[in-house]
DSSP file (Angstrom, degrees, kcal/mol; ACC not computed):
  #  RESIDUE AA STRUCTURE BP1 BP2  ACC     N-H-->O    O-->H-N    N-H-->O    O-->H-N    TCO  KAPPA ALPHA  PHI   PSI    X-CA   Y-CA   Z-CA
    1    1 A V              0   0    0      0, 0.0     3,-0.1     0, 0.0    61,-0.0   0.000 360.0 360.0 360.0 134.7    0.0    0.0    0.0
    2    2 A K        -     0   0    0      1,-0.1     2,-0.1    59,-0.0    63,-0.1  -0.320 360.0-101.7 -66.7 145.3    1.3    3.4   -1.0
    3    3 A S        -     0   0    0      1,-0.0     2,-0.3    -2,-0.0    -1,-0.1  -0.367  36.2-151.3 -68.0 144.0    2.5    5.7    1.8
    4    4 A V        -     0   0    0     -3,-0.1     2,-0.7    -2,-0.1    50,-0.1  -0.843  12.2-124.8-117.3 154.4    0.2    8.4    2.9
    5    5 A K        +     0   0    0     -2,-0.3     2,-0.4    49,-0.1    -2,-0.0  -0.886  39.2 158.3-103.9 111.4    0.9   11.9    4.4
    6    6 A V        -     0   0    0     -2,-0.7     5,-0.1    50,-0.0    48,-0.1  -1.000  50.5 -98.0-130.0 132.8   -0.9   12.4    7.6
    7    7 A S    >>  -     0   0    0     -2,-0.4     4,-2.2     1,-0.2     3,-0.7  -0.213  21.0-144.3 -51.2 124.9    0.3   15.0   10.1
    8    8 A K  H 3> S+     0   0    0      1,-0.2     4,-2.8     2,-0.2    -1,-0.2   0.841 101.2  63.4 -59.2 -31.4    2.4   13.4   12.8
    9    9 A F  H 34 S+     0   0    0      1,-0.2    -1,-0.2     2,-0.2    -2,-0.1   0.875 108.0  39.9 -60.3 -37.9    0.9   16.0   15.1
   10   10 A I  H <> S+     0   0    0     -3,-0.7     4,-0.5     1,-0.1    -1,-0.2   0.864 117.2  48.2 -78.3 -39.1   -2.5   14.5   14.5
   11   11 A Q  H >X S+     0   0    0     -4,-2.2     4,-2.4     1,-0.2     3,-0.7   0.820  94.1  78.0 -71.8 -32.2   -1.4   10.9   14.6
   12   12 A L  H 3X S+     0   0    0     -4,-2.8     4,-2.9     1,-0.3     5,-0.2   0.886  92.3  47.8 -48.4 -53.0    0.6   11.2   17.8
   13   13 A P  H 3> S+     0   0    0      0, 0.0     4,-2.0     0, 0.0    -1,-0.3   0.851 112.2  50.9 -59.3 -32.6   -2.3   11.1   20.3
   14   14 A L  H <X S+     0   0    0     -3,-0.7     4,-2.0    -4,-0.5    -2,-0.2   0.940 113.2  43.9 -70.3 -47.7   -3.8    8.1   18.5
   15   15 A Y  H  X S+     0   0    0     -4,-2.4     4,-2.6     1,-0.2    -1,-0.2   0.890 111.4  55.5 -60.4 -41.8   -0.5    6.2   18.7
   16   16 A L  H  X S+     0   0    0     -4,-2.9     4,-2.5    -5,-0.3    -1,-0.2   0.898 106.0  50.1 -59.5 -44.4    0.0    7.3   22.3
   17   17 A Y  H  X S+     0   0    0     -4,-2.0     4,-2.2     2,-0.2    -1,-0.2   0.922 110.7  50.2 -60.4 -44.4   -3.4    5.9   23.3
   18   18 A G  H  X S+     0   0    0     -4,-2.0     4,-2.2     1,-0.2    -2,-0.2   0.920 110.2  50.2 -59.7 -42.2   -2.4    2.6   21.6
   19   19 A L  H  X S+     0   0    0     -4,-2.6     4,-2.6     1,-0.2    -2,-0.2   0.906 109.4  50.8 -62.8 -43.5    0.9    2.6   23.5
   20   20 A L  H  X S+     0   0    0     -4,-2.5     4,-2.6     2,-0.2    -1,-0.2   0.880 107.5  53.4 -63.0 -38.0   -0.9    3.2   26.7
   21   21 A A  H  X S+     0   0    0     -4,-2.2     4,-2.1     2,-0.2    -1,-0.2   0.912 109.2  48.9 -60.9 -43.9   -3.2    0.3   26.0
   22   22 A L  H  X S+     0   0    0     -4,-2.2     4,-2.5     2,-0.2    -2,-0.2   0.909 111.0  50.1 -62.1 -43.5   -0.2   -2.0   25.4
   23   23 A I  H  X S+     0   0    0     -4,-2.6     4,-2.1     2,-0.2    -2,-0.2   0.917 110.1  50.4 -58.6 -44.4    1.4   -0.8   28.7
   24   24 A Y  H  X S+     0   0    0     -4,-2.6     4,-0.6     1,-0.2    -1,-0.2   0.891 112.3  46.9 -60.9 -40.2   -1.8   -1.5   30.5
   25   25 A L  H >< S+     0   0    0     -4,-2.1     3,-0.5     1,-0.2     5,-0.5   0.891 111.6  51.0 -71.7 -37.9   -2.0   -5.0   29.1
   26   26 A Y  H 3< S+     0   0    0     -4,-2.5    -1,-0.2     1,-0.2    -2,-0.2   0.862 112.8  45.9 -66.6 -36.2    1.6   -5.7   29.9
   27   27 A N  H 3< S+     0   0    0     -4,-2.1    -1,-0.2    -5,-0.2    -2,-0.2   0.545 102.4  82.1 -83.2  -8.1    1.2   -4.6   33.5
   28   28 A S  S << S-     0   0    0     -4,-0.6    -3,-0.0    -3,-0.5    -4,-0.0  -0.256  96.1-102.7 -89.4-179.3   -2.0   -6.5   34.0
   29   29 A K        -     0   0    0     -2,-0.1    -3,-0.1     1,-0.0    -4,-0.1   0.119  56.1-111.1 -89.5  18.5   -2.4  -10.2   34.8
   30   30 A F        +     0   0    0     -5,-0.5     2,-0.1     1,-0.1    -5,-0.1   0.887  59.7 166.5  49.6  47.8   -3.3  -10.9   31.1
   31   31 A S     >  -     0   0    0      1,-0.1     4,-1.8    -6,-0.1     3,-0.2  -0.380  54.0-105.3 -82.7 168.4   -6.9  -11.7   31.9
   32   32 A L  H  > S+     0   0    0      1,-0.2     4,-1.9     2,-0.2     5,-0.1   0.887 124.0  58.7 -58.4 -38.7   -9.6  -12.0   29.3
   33   33 A F  H  > S+     0   0    0      1,-0.2     4,-2.4     2,-0.2    -1,-0.2   0.896 102.9  51.9 -58.9 -41.4  -10.8   -8.6   30.5
   34   34 A S  H  > S+     0   0    0      1,-0.2     4,-2.5     2,-0.2    -1,-0.2   0.897 108.0  51.4 -62.3 -41.6   -7.4   -7.1   29.8
   35   35 A W  H  X S+     0   0    0     -4,-1.8     4,-2.8     2,-0.2     5,-0.3   0.843 106.7  54.9 -66.8 -34.7   -7.5   -8.4   26.2
   36   36 A H  H  X S+     0   0    0     -4,-1.9     4,-2.5     2,-0.2     5,-0.3   0.974 109.9  45.9 -60.8 -52.7  -10.9   -6.9   25.8
   37   37 A T  H  X S+     0   0    0     -4,-2.4     4,-2.2     1,-0.2    -2,-0.2   0.908 115.0  48.1 -55.7 -45.4   -9.6   -3.5   26.8
   38   38 A F  H  X S+     0   0    0     -4,-2.5     4,-2.6     2,-0.2     5,-0.2   0.958 113.5  44.7 -58.2 -55.8   -6.6   -4.0   24.5
   39   39 A Y  H  X S+     0   0    0     -4,-2.8     4,-2.5     1,-0.2    -2,-0.2   0.883 115.9  46.3 -63.2 -40.8   -8.4   -5.1   21.4
   40   40 A M  H  X S+     0   0    0     -4,-2.5     4,-2.8    -5,-0.3     5,-0.5   0.913 113.1  49.2 -71.0 -40.9  -11.2   -2.4   21.7
   41   41 A S  H  X>S+     0   0    0     -4,-2.2     4,-1.8    -5,-0.3     5,-1.5   0.932 114.9  43.9 -65.5 -44.2   -8.7    0.4   22.3
   42   42 A I  I  <>S+     0   0    0     -4,-2.6     5,-3.2    -5,-0.2     6,-0.4   0.921 117.8  48.2 -67.2 -40.6   -6.5   -0.6   19.4
   43   43 A S  I  <>S+     0   0    0     -4,-2.5     5,-2.4    -5,-0.2    -2,-0.2   0.977 123.4  24.0 -59.3 -61.8   -9.6   -1.1   17.2
   44   44 A Y  I  <5S+     0   0    0     -4,-2.8    -3,-0.2     3,-0.2    -2,-0.2   0.757 132.9  31.3 -86.6 -25.3  -11.7    2.1   17.9
   45   45 A I  I  X5S+     0   0    0     -4,-1.8     4,-0.7    -5,-0.5     5,-0.2   0.900 128.1  25.9 -97.6 -59.5   -8.9    4.6   18.9
   46   46 A T  I  ><S+     0   0    0     -5,-1.5     4,-1.8     3,-0.2     5,-0.2   0.977 130.4  31.0 -76.2 -55.1   -5.7    3.7   17.1
   47   47 A L  I  ><S+     0   0    0     -5,-3.2     4,-2.9     2,-0.2     5,-0.2   0.976 125.4  40.5 -72.4 -54.3   -6.8    1.9   13.9
   48   48 A A  H  ><S+     0   0    0     -5,-2.4     4,-2.3    -6,-0.4     5,-0.2   0.915 114.8  53.4 -62.0 -41.0  -10.1    3.6   13.3
   49   49 A G  H  X S+     0   0    0     -4,-0.7     4,-1.7     1,-0.2    -1,-0.2   0.909 113.6  42.1 -59.1 -44.1   -8.7    7.0   14.2
   50   50 A N  H  X S+     0   0    0     -4,-1.8     4,-2.4    -5,-0.2    -1,-0.2   0.879 110.6  56.1 -72.9 -37.0   -5.8    6.6   11.8
   51   51 A A  H  X S+     0   0    0     -4,-2.9     4,-2.5     1,-0.2    -2,-0.2   0.899 108.4  49.8 -59.2 -39.5   -8.0    5.1    9.0
   52   52 A I  H  X S+     0   0    0     -4,-2.3     4,-1.9    -5,-0.2    -1,-0.2   0.921 111.2  47.6 -64.0 -45.6  -10.2    8.2    9.3
   53   53 A L  H  X S+     0   0    0     -4,-1.7     4,-0.7     1,-0.2    -2,-0.2   0.865 111.6  50.5 -65.2 -35.8   -7.3   10.5    9.0
   54   54 A I  H >< S+     0   0    0     -4,-2.4     3,-1.2     1,-0.2     4,-0.4   0.943 111.0  48.3 -68.5 -46.5   -5.9    8.7    6.1
   55   55 A K  H >< S+     0   0    0     -4,-2.5     3,-1.7     1,-0.3    -1,-0.2   0.834 101.4  65.4 -60.7 -33.0   -9.2    8.8    4.2
   56   56 A K  H 3< S+     0   0    0     -4,-1.9    -1,-0.3     1,-0.3    -2,-0.2   0.767  91.2  65.2 -61.5 -26.6   -9.5   12.5    5.0
   57   57 A Q  T << S-     0   0    0     -3,-1.2    -1,-0.3    -4,-0.7    -2,-0.2   0.691 101.4-146.1 -71.4 -17.7   -6.4   13.0    2.8
   58   58 A G    <   +     0   0    0     -3,-1.7     4,-0.3    -4,-0.4    -1,-0.1   0.117  44.2 101.7  77.5 167.2   -8.4   11.9   -0.2
   59   59 A G  S  > S-     0   0    0      3,-0.1     4,-1.7     1,-0.1    -1,-0.2  -0.146  77.2 -77.3 102.5 163.5   -7.4    9.9   -3.3
   60   60 A Y  H  > S+     0   0    0      2,-0.2     4,-2.1     1,-0.2     5,-0.2   0.945 124.7  44.5 -62.5 -55.7   -7.6    6.3   -4.6
   61   61 A E  H  > S+     0   0    0      1,-0.2     4,-2.7     2,-0.2     5,-0.2   0.883 113.8  50.9 -62.3 -40.1   -4.8    4.7   -2.5
   62   62 A N  H  > S+     0   0    0     -4,-0.3     4,-2.2     1,-0.2    -1,-0.2   0.864 109.1  51.4 -67.6 -33.5   -5.9    6.5    0.7
   63   63 A T  H  X S+     0   0    0     -4,-1.7     4,-1.9     2,-0.2    -2,-0.2   0.922 112.4  45.1 -66.8 -42.0   -9.4    5.2    0.2
   64   64 A K  H  X S+     0   0    0     -4,-2.1     4,-2.1     1,-0.2    -2,-0.2   0.922 113.3  50.8 -67.8 -43.0   -8.3    1.7   -0.3
   65   65 A T  H  X S+     0   0    0     -4,-2.7     4,-2.5     1,-0.2     5,-0.2   0.873 107.8  53.3 -60.6 -40.5   -6.0    2.0    2.7
   66   66 A H  H  X S+     0   0    0     -4,-2.2     4,-2.3     1,-0.2    -1,-0.2   0.913 108.9  49.4 -59.4 -44.9   -8.9    3.3    4.8
   67   67 A G  H  X S+     0   0    0     -4,-1.9     4,-1.8     2,-0.2    -2,-0.2   0.903 112.1  47.8 -63.7 -42.8  -11.0    0.3    3.9
   68   68 A I  H  X S+     0   0    0     -4,-2.1     4,-2.1     2,-0.2    -2,-0.2   0.939 114.3  45.2 -63.8 -47.2   -8.1   -2.2    4.8
   69   69 A I  H  X S+     0   0    0     -4,-2.5     4,-2.4     1,-0.2    -2,-0.2   0.881 112.0  52.0 -67.2 -38.7   -7.4   -0.5    8.2
   70   70 A M  H  X S+     0   0    0     -4,-2.3     4,-2.1    -5,-0.2    -1,-0.2   0.848 107.6  53.0 -67.7 -33.5  -11.1   -0.3    9.0
   71   71 A T  H  X S+     0   0    0     -4,-1.8     4,-2.1     2,-0.2    -2,-0.2   0.914 110.7  47.0 -64.5 -44.2  -11.5   -4.1    8.2
   72   72 A I  H  X S+     0   0    0     -4,-2.1     4,-2.4     1,-0.2    -2,-0.2   0.890 110.0  53.7 -64.1 -37.6   -8.6   -4.8   10.6
   73   73 A S  H  X S+     0   0    0     -4,-2.4     4,-2.4     1,-0.2    -2,-0.2   0.897 107.5  50.5 -62.7 -40.3  -10.2   -2.6   13.2
   74   74 A S  H  X S+     0   0    0     -4,-2.1     4,-2.3     2,-0.2    -1,-0.2   0.911 109.4  50.5 -63.7 -41.9  -13.5   -4.5   12.8
   75   75 A I  H  X S+     0   0    0     -4,-2.1     4,-2.1     1,-0.2    -2,-0.2   0.919 110.1  50.9 -63.1 -43.5  -11.6   -7.8   13.3
   76   76 A F  H  X S+     0   0    0     -4,-2.4     4,-2.8     1,-0.2    -2,-0.2   0.915 109.4  50.9 -56.0 -45.6  -10.0   -6.4   16.5
   77   77 A S  H  X S+     0   0    0     -4,-2.4     4,-2.6     1,-0.2    -2,-0.2   0.892 109.0  50.3 -64.1 -37.0  -13.4   -5.3   17.8
   78   78 A V  H  X S+     0   0    0     -4,-2.3     4,-2.5     2,-0.2    -1,-0.2   0.903 110.7  49.6 -66.1 -38.0  -14.8   -8.7   17.3
   79   79 A L  H  X S+     0   0    0     -4,-2.1     4,-2.1     2,-0.2    -2,-0.2   0.932 110.6  50.7 -62.8 -44.6  -11.9  -10.2   19.1
   80   80 A G  H  X S+     0   0    0     -4,-2.8     4,-1.8     1,-0.2    -2,-0.2   0.890 111.1  48.7 -59.7 -41.5  -12.4   -7.7   22.0
   81   81 A W  H  X S+     0   0    0     -4,-2.6     4,-2.7     1,-0.2     5,-0.2   0.924 109.5  51.9 -64.3 -43.5  -16.1   -8.7   22.1
   82   82 A Y  H  X S+     0   0    0     -4,-2.5     4,-2.4     1,-0.2    -2,-0.2   0.884 108.0  52.9 -60.2 -39.2  -15.3  -12.3   22.2
   83   83 A M  H  X S+     0   0    0     -4,-2.1     4,-2.2     2,-0.2    -1,-0.2   0.918 113.3  41.1 -65.2 -45.2  -12.9  -11.7   25.1
   84   84 A I  H  X S+     0   0    0     -4,-1.8     4,-2.6     2,-0.2     5,-0.2   0.874 113.8  53.7 -73.4 -36.3  -15.4  -10.0   27.3
   85   85 A Y  H  X S+     0   0    0     -4,-2.7     4,-2.0     2,-0.2    -2,-0.2   0.932 113.0  43.0 -61.4 -45.9  -18.2  -12.4   26.3
   86   86 A T  H  X S+     0   0    0     -4,-2.4     4,-2.2    -5,-0.2    -2,-0.2   0.881 113.0  53.1 -67.1 -38.1  -16.0  -15.3   27.4
   87   87 A N  H  X S+     0   0    0     -4,-2.2     4,-1.6     2,-0.2    -2,-0.2   0.928 108.7  49.6 -64.0 -45.3  -14.9  -13.5   30.5
   88   88 A K  H  <>S+     0   0    0     -4,-2.6     5,-2.7     1,-0.2     4,-0.2   0.919 110.6  50.4 -58.6 -44.9  -18.5  -12.8   31.6
   89   89 A N  H ><5S+     0   0    0     -4,-2.0     3,-1.4     1,-0.2    -1,-0.2   0.913 105.1  57.3 -63.6 -40.0  -19.4  -16.5   31.0
   90   90 A R  H 3<5S+     0   0    0     -4,-2.2    -1,-0.2     1,-0.3    -2,-0.2   0.885 113.9  38.5 -56.8 -40.6  -16.4  -17.5   33.2
   91   91 A F  T 3<5S-     0   0    0     -4,-1.6    -1,-0.3    -3,-0.2    -2,-0.2   0.258 111.3-118.3 -97.2  13.7  -17.8  -15.5   36.1
   92   92 A N  T < 5 +     0   0    0     -3,-1.4     2,-0.3    -4,-0.2    -3,-0.2   0.873  61.4 154.6  55.1  41.0  -21.4  -16.4   35.4
   93   93 A K      < -     0   0    0     -5,-2.7    -1,-0.2    -6,-0.1    -2,-0.1  -0.736  46.0-108.9-100.7 149.9  -22.3  -12.7   34.8
   94   94 A R        -     0   0    0     -2,-0.3     3,-0.3     1,-0.1     2,-0.2  -0.361  33.1-124.3 -72.2 153.5  -25.2  -11.4   32.7
   95   95 A H  S    S+     0   0    0      1,-0.2    -1,-0.1     2,-0.1   -10,-0.0  -0.646  80.0  15.8 -98.4 156.3  -24.4   -9.8   29.3
   96   96 A L  S    S+     0   0    0     -2,-0.2    -1,-0.2     1,-0.1    -2,-0.0   0.846  77.5 130.9  55.1  44.5  -25.5   -6.4   28.1
   97   97 A T        +     0   0    0     -3,-0.3     2,-0.3    70,-0.2    -1,-0.1   0.579  55.6  61.6-102.7 -11.0  -26.4   -5.0   31.5
   98   98 A S  S  > S-     0   0    0     69,-0.1     4,-2.1     1,-0.1     5,-0.2  -0.764  83.9-117.6-115.0 160.3  -24.5   -1.7   31.4
   99   99 A L  H  > S+     0   0    0     -2,-0.3     4,-2.8     1,-0.2     5,-0.3   0.881 116.8  57.1 -60.2 -38.9  -24.7    1.4   29.2
  100  100 A H  H  > S+     0   0    0      1,-0.2     4,-2.2     2,-0.2    -1,-0.2   0.942 109.6  42.6 -57.4 -48.7  -21.1    0.6   28.2
  101  101 A S  H  > S+     0   0    0      2,-0.2     4,-2.1     1,-0.2    -1,-0.2   0.852 114.8  50.4 -71.1 -31.7  -22.0   -2.9   27.0
  102  102 A Q  H  X S+     0   0    0     -4,-2.1     4,-1.6     2,-0.2    -2,-0.2   0.923 115.4  41.0 -70.9 -44.8  -25.2   -1.7   25.2
  103  103 A T  H  X S+     0   0    0     -4,-2.8     4,-2.6     1,-0.2    -2,-0.2   0.845 114.1  56.7 -67.2 -33.2  -23.5    1.1   23.3
  104  104 A G  H  X S+     0   0    0     -4,-2.2     4,-2.4    -5,-0.3    -2,-0.2   0.912 107.2  44.4 -66.8 -42.1  -20.6   -1.2   22.7
  105  105 A I  H  X S+     0   0    0     -4,-2.1     4,-2.3     2,-0.2     5,-0.2   0.870 113.9  52.5 -71.2 -35.1  -22.6   -3.9   21.0
  106  106 A F  H  X S+     0   0    0     -4,-1.6     4,-2.7     2,-0.2    -2,-0.2   0.942 111.2  45.9 -60.2 -48.9  -24.4   -1.3   19.0
  107  107 A V  H  X S+     0   0    0     -4,-2.6     4,-3.1     2,-0.2     5,-0.3   0.922 111.5  52.9 -62.8 -45.2  -21.2    0.3   17.8
  108  108 A L  H  X S+     0   0    0     -4,-2.4     4,-1.9     1,-0.2    -1,-0.2   0.933 114.6  39.9 -57.6 -48.7  -19.7   -3.2   17.0
  109  109 A V  H  X S+     0   0    0     -4,-2.3     4,-2.3     1,-0.2    -1,-0.2   0.905 117.8  49.1 -71.1 -38.7  -22.6   -4.2   14.8
  110  110 A A  H  X S+     0   0    0     -4,-2.7     4,-2.9    -5,-0.2     5,-0.2   0.899 109.3  51.1 -65.4 -42.5  -23.0   -0.7   13.2
  111  111 A Y  H  X S+     0   0    0     -4,-3.1     4,-1.9     2,-0.2    -1,-0.2   0.914 113.0  46.2 -61.3 -45.5  -19.3   -0.4   12.4
  112  112 A I  H  X S+     0   0    0     -4,-1.9     4,-2.3    -5,-0.3    -1,-0.2   0.925 113.7  49.2 -62.7 -43.7  -19.3   -3.8   10.7
  113  113 A S  H  X S+     0   0    0     -4,-2.3     4,-2.4     1,-0.2    -2,-0.2   0.898 112.0  46.5 -66.3 -43.1  -22.5   -2.9    8.9
  114  114 A I  H  X S+     0   0    0     -4,-2.9     4,-2.1     1,-0.2    -1,-0.2   0.816 111.5  54.3 -69.5 -29.5  -21.2    0.4    7.6
  115  115 A G  H  X S+     0   0    0     -4,-1.9     4,-2.3    -5,-0.2    -2,-0.2   0.904 108.7  46.7 -66.9 -44.8  -18.0   -1.3    6.6
  116  116 A I  H  X S+     0   0    0     -4,-2.3     4,-2.8     2,-0.2     5,-0.2   0.935 113.0  50.0 -62.6 -45.8  -19.8   -3.9    4.5
  117  117 A A  H  X>S+     0   0    0     -4,-2.4     4,-2.9     1,-0.2     5,-0.6   0.897 109.8  50.6 -60.6 -39.7  -21.9   -1.1    3.0
  118  118 A G  I  X>S+     0   0    0     -4,-2.1     4,-2.0     3,-0.2     5,-0.6   0.912 112.4  48.0 -63.8 -39.9  -18.7    0.9    2.2
  119  119 A F  I  X5S+     0   0    0     -4,-2.3     4,-0.6     3,-0.2    -2,-0.2   0.916 118.1  39.0 -61.5 -47.8  -17.2   -2.2    0.6
  120  120 A V  I  <5S+     0   0    0     -4,-2.8     8,-2.3    -5,-0.1    -2,-0.2   0.912 131.4  24.3 -72.6 -44.6  -20.2   -3.0   -1.5
  121  121 A F  I  <5S+     0   0    0     -4,-2.9     8,-1.6     6,-0.3    11,-0.2   0.779 130.1  30.9 -96.0 -29.2  -21.2    0.5   -2.5
  122  122 A L  I  << +     0   0    0     -4,-2.0    -3,-0.2    -5,-0.6     5,-0.1   0.469  69.3 133.0-116.3  -2.7  -18.1    2.7   -2.3
  123  123 A H     X< -     0   0    0     -4,-0.6     4,-2.5    -5,-0.6     7,-0.2  -0.277  58.6-132.6 -52.2 129.7  -15.0    0.5   -3.1
  124  124 A P  T  4 S+     0   0    0      0, 0.0    -1,-0.2     0, 0.0   -64,-0.0   0.713 100.2  41.7 -65.8 -17.2  -13.1    2.7   -5.6
  125  125 A D  T  4 S-     0   0    0    -65,-0.1    -2,-0.1     1,-0.0     5,-0.0   0.890 137.9  -1.2 -90.6 -49.2  -12.6   -0.3   -8.0
  126  126 A Y  T  4 S+     0   0    0     -7,-0.2     2,-0.2     4,-0.0    -3,-0.1   0.141  78.9 143.4-137.2  22.0  -15.9   -2.1   -8.0
  127  127 A G    ><  -     0   0    0     -4,-2.5     3,-1.1     1,-0.1    -6,-0.3  -0.486  47.5-139.0 -67.7 135.2  -18.3   -0.3   -5.6
  128  128 A I  T 3  S+     0   0    0     -8,-2.3    -7,-0.2     1,-0.3    -1,-0.1   0.626  99.7  20.2 -76.7 -11.1  -21.8   -0.4   -7.2
  129  129 A M  T >  S+     0   0    0     -8,-1.6     3,-1.8    -9,-0.2    -1,-0.3  -0.106  78.3 139.8-141.1  38.7  -22.6    3.2   -6.2
  130  130 A K  T <  S+     0   0    0     -3,-1.1    -2,-0.1     1,-0.3    -8,-0.1   0.686  76.0  45.8 -65.8 -18.2  -19.1    4.6   -5.7
  131  131 A S  T 3  S+     0   0    0     -4,-0.1     2,-0.6    -3,-0.0    -1,-0.3   0.435  81.4 115.0-100.7   0.4  -20.0    8.0   -7.3
  132  132 A N    <>  -     0   0    0     -3,-1.8     4,-2.3   -11,-0.2     5,-0.2  -0.594  52.4-159.8 -74.5 112.7  -23.4    8.4   -5.6
  133  133 A K  H  > S+     0   0    0     -2,-0.6     4,-2.5     1,-0.2     5,-0.2   0.817  87.9  55.7 -67.3 -29.2  -22.9   11.5   -3.4
  134  134 A T  H  > S+     0   0    0      2,-0.2     4,-2.7     1,-0.2    -1,-0.2   0.950 109.7  45.5 -66.1 -48.1  -25.8   10.6   -1.1
  135  135 A I  H  > S+     0   0    0      2,-0.2     4,-2.5     1,-0.2     5,-0.2   0.929 114.5  48.8 -58.6 -49.4  -24.4    7.3   -0.3
  136  136 A R  H  X S+     0   0    0     -4,-2.3     4,-2.3     1,-0.2    -2,-0.2   0.904 112.3  48.4 -57.4 -44.8  -20.9    8.8    0.3
  137  137 A F  H  X S+     0   0    0     -4,-2.5     4,-2.9     2,-0.2     5,-0.3   0.904 111.9  49.0 -64.2 -43.7  -22.3   11.5    2.5
  138  138 A G  H  X S+     0   0    0     -4,-2.7     4,-3.0     1,-0.2     5,-0.3   0.924 112.3  48.5 -62.9 -43.1  -24.3    8.9    4.6
  139  139 A H  H  X S+     0   0    0     -4,-2.5     4,-2.3     2,-0.2    -1,-0.2   0.906 113.3  48.1 -64.4 -42.1  -21.3    6.8    5.0
  140  140 A K  H  X S+     0   0    0     -4,-2.3     4,-1.9    -5,-0.2    -2,-0.2   0.959 117.2  39.5 -61.7 -53.7  -19.2    9.8    6.0
  141  141 A I  H  X S+     0   0    0     -4,-2.9     4,-2.5     2,-0.2    -2,-0.2   0.886 115.7  51.8 -68.3 -39.4  -21.6   11.1    8.6
  142  142 A G  H  X S+     0   0    0     -4,-3.0     4,-2.5    -5,-0.3    -1,-0.2   0.894 110.4  49.8 -62.0 -38.6  -22.6    7.6    9.8
  143  143 A G  H  X S+     0   0    0     -4,-2.3     4,-2.5    -5,-0.3    -2,-0.2   0.892 110.1  50.1 -65.0 -38.7  -18.9    6.9   10.3
  144  144 A R  H  X S+     0   0    0     -4,-1.9     4,-2.5     2,-0.2     5,-0.2   0.931 112.4  46.8 -64.8 -45.2  -18.4   10.1   12.2
  145  145 A V  H  X S+     0   0    0     -4,-2.5     4,-2.5     1,-0.2    -2,-0.2   0.940 114.3  47.6 -64.9 -46.0  -21.3    9.4   14.5
  146  146 A L  H  X S+     0   0    0     -4,-2.5     4,-2.6     2,-0.2    -1,-0.2   0.884 110.9  51.3 -61.5 -40.5  -20.2    5.9   15.1
  147  147 A T  H  X S+     0   0    0     -4,-2.5     4,-1.9     2,-0.2    -1,-0.2   0.913 111.2  47.3 -65.5 -41.6  -16.6    7.0   15.8
  148  148 A A  H  X S+     0   0    0     -4,-2.5     4,-2.3     1,-0.2    -2,-0.2   0.933 114.2  47.7 -63.1 -44.2  -17.8    9.5   18.4
  149  149 A L  H  X S+     0   0    0     -4,-2.5     4,-2.3     1,-0.2    -2,-0.2   0.874 109.5  53.9 -64.5 -36.7  -20.1    6.9   20.0
  150  150 A S  H  X S+     0   0    0     -4,-2.6     4,-1.9     2,-0.2    -1,-0.2   0.881 109.9  46.4 -66.3 -37.4  -17.2    4.4   20.0
  151  151 A W  H  X S+     0   0    0     -4,-1.9     4,-2.0     2,-0.2    -2,-0.2   0.874 111.8  50.9 -73.3 -36.3  -15.0    6.9   21.9
  152  152 A I  H  X S+     0   0    0     -4,-2.3     4,-2.5     2,-0.2    -2,-0.2   0.886 108.5  53.8 -65.4 -35.6  -17.8    7.7   24.3
  153  153 A T  H  X S+     0   0    0     -4,-2.3     4,-2.3     2,-0.2    -2,-0.2   0.911 106.0  52.5 -62.3 -43.0  -18.2    3.9   24.8
  154  154 A C  H  X S+     0   0    0     -4,-1.9     4,-1.9     1,-0.2    -1,-0.2   0.906 109.8  47.9 -59.6 -41.5  -14.5    3.7   25.7
  155  155 A V  H  X S+     0   0    0     -4,-2.0     4,-2.4     2,-0.2    -2,-0.2   0.917 110.1  52.2 -65.8 -40.9  -14.9    6.4   28.3
  156  156 A L  H  X S+     0   0    0     -4,-2.5     4,-2.4     1,-0.2    -2,-0.2   0.882 107.4  53.9 -61.3 -36.0  -17.9    4.6   29.7
  157  157 A G  H  X S+     0   0    0     -4,-2.3     4,-2.4     2,-0.2    -1,-0.2   0.888 107.6  49.9 -65.0 -39.5  -15.8    1.5   30.0
  158  158 A L  H  X S+     0   0    0     -4,-1.9     4,-1.6     1,-0.2    -2,-0.2   0.927 112.8  46.1 -63.4 -41.8  -13.1    3.3   31.9
  159  159 A V  H  X S+     0   0    0     -4,-2.4     4,-1.4     1,-0.2    -2,-0.2   0.898 114.0  49.7 -68.0 -36.6  -15.7    4.7   34.3
  160  160 A K  H  X S+     0   0    0     -4,-2.4     4,-2.5    -5,-0.2    -1,-0.2   0.893 108.3  51.7 -67.7 -39.2  -17.3    1.2   34.6
  161  161 A V  H  < S+     0   0    0     -4,-2.4    -1,-0.2     1,-0.2    -2,-0.2   0.825 106.6  54.5 -69.1 -30.8  -14.0   -0.6   35.3
  162  162 A V  H  < S+     0   0    0     -4,-1.6    -1,-0.2    -5,-0.2    -2,-0.2   0.897 115.9  38.1 -71.6 -36.4  -13.2    1.9   38.1
  163  163 A S  H  < S+     0   0    0     -4,-1.4    -2,-0.2     1,-0.2    -1,-0.2   0.813 137.9   6.3 -83.0 -33.3  -16.5    1.1   39.9
  164  164 A D     <  -     0   0    0     -4,-2.5    -1,-0.2    -5,-0.1    -2,-0.2  -0.651  62.7-168.0-157.2  91.7  -16.8   -2.6   39.2
  165  165 A P  S    S+     0   0    0      0, 0.0    -4,-0.1     0, 0.0    -1,-0.1   0.716  85.1  42.1 -61.3 -27.8  -13.8   -4.4   37.6
  166  166 A I              0   0    0      1,-0.2   -75,-0.1    -5,-0.0   -73,-0.1   0.868 360.0 360.0 -91.9 -36.8  -15.5   -7.8   36.7
  167  167 A N              0   0    0     -7,-0.1    -1,-0.2    -3,-0.1   -70,-0.2   0.570 360.0 360.0 -64.8 360.0  -18.9   -6.6   35.4
């Protein structure tokens, strides 16, 4: 994939967050819960954040790179969901009982859905509606809303873990 020019000033906070997630994971007991935090942080903050910045630069290569990184981001989010789902089962805890978990599952499903729609409709090589401005606008605005909600969900998770680490 061709190299893209994105301001290091803009990328630095995203990489820093990813580094902090790695440090957290390294210093933890490597529980399934830790892996949930790691995968979700890397997915929604580091990968999705950078994919959005790359797409914002415009152009064919950046659009394809955006799609590839967002696909990897979605894979990481599914892995993060699997970790917390398995962890909850281990402790016989109910699922989807907090605002964090409810917004989290919504974001997970919506991100995957908007990704599939982007691939089918907007792929620069064979998207069936790649030049439709309404579809492009909806994808852009939907992506922004989901990204904001994903970051809010991350904050809700931090608040939740401080009050009750296992739930």
